[in-house]
C-alpha positions in Angstrom: -14.1 26.4 50.4 -12.4 23.6 48.6 -9.5 25.9 47.8 -8.5 25.9 51.5 -8.7 22.1 52.1 -5.6 20.1 52.6 -4.7 17.6 49.9 -4.3 13.9 50.7 -0.6 13.3 50.8 -1.1 9.6 50.4 -3.2 10.0 47.3 -0.7 12.5 45.9 2.3 10.3 46.5 1.0 6.8 45.9 -2.2 7.4 43.9 -4.3 5.6 46.5 -6.8 7.3 48.8 -6.2 6.9 52.6 -8.8 6.0 55.2 -9.4 9.6 56.0 -10.0 10.8 52.4 -13.3 12.6 52.3 -13.5 13.7 55.9 -12.8 17.3 55.2 -15.4 17.5 52.5 -17.9 15.6 54.6 -17.6 18.1 57.4 -17.9 21.0 54.9 -21.1 19.3 53.5 -22.5 19.1 57.1 -21.9 22.8 57.6 -23.7 23.4 54.3 -26.7 21.3 55.4 -26.0 18.5 53.0 -26.3 15.6 55.5 -26.9 12.8 53.1 -24.1 13.9 50.8 -21.8 14.1 53.8 -22.6 10.5 54.7 -22.0 9.4 51.1 -18.7 11.2 51.1 -17.4 9.7 54.4 -19.8 7.3 56.1 -18.0 7.4 59.5 -18.5 11.2 59.8 -21.5 10.9 62.1 -20.1 8.3 64.4 -16.8 10.2 64.6 -18.7 13.4 65.5 -20.6 11.4 68.2 -17.4 10.0 69.6 -15.7 13.4 69.9 -18.8 15.0 71.3 -19.2 12.3 73.9 -15.5 12.4 74.9 -15.7 16.2 75.2 -18.8 16.1 77.3 -17.3 13.3 79.4 -14.4 15.6 80.2 -16.7 18.2 81.5 -19.4 16.1 83.3 -17.8 12.6 84.0 -20.6 10.2 83.0 -21.0 6.8 84.6 -19.8 3.9 82.5 -18.2 6.3 80.1 -15.3 3.9 79.3 -17.7 1.3 77.9 -19.6 3.9 75.8 -16.4 5.4 74.5 -15.2 1.9 73.6 -18.4 1.1 71.7 -18.3 4.4 69.8 -14.7 3.9 69.0 -15.2 0.4 67.7 -18.2 1.6 65.7 -16.2 4.4 64.2 -13.1 2.4 63.4 -15.1 -0.5 61.9 -17.2 2.0 59.8 -13.9 3.6 58.5 -12.4 0.2 57.6 -15.5 -1.2 56.0 -16.1 1.9 53.9 -12.4 2.0 52.9 -12.6 -1.6 51.7 -15.8 -0.9 49.8 -14.1 2.2 48.2 -11.1 0.1 47.1 -13.2 -2.6 45.6 -15.3 -0.2 43.6 
């Protein structure tokens, strides 16, 4: 499966991983049932999936207070991405 994954252009050109590095592999690990390994690969994968699922369901069913929930999920996802990226750069 890794033969079909897109390479990180940022890492290839500049030698530094981008904030999205690991997302493809994390999704592949989820499909393989490796949930802990997916979280270790890309910690924001579950909040990102929750965000996209909620937005998709909201398009179909129009939940009450959906803007607040989407905002909270988006802030959670973005902050998880930024924090994990900083930790990745430090280590």
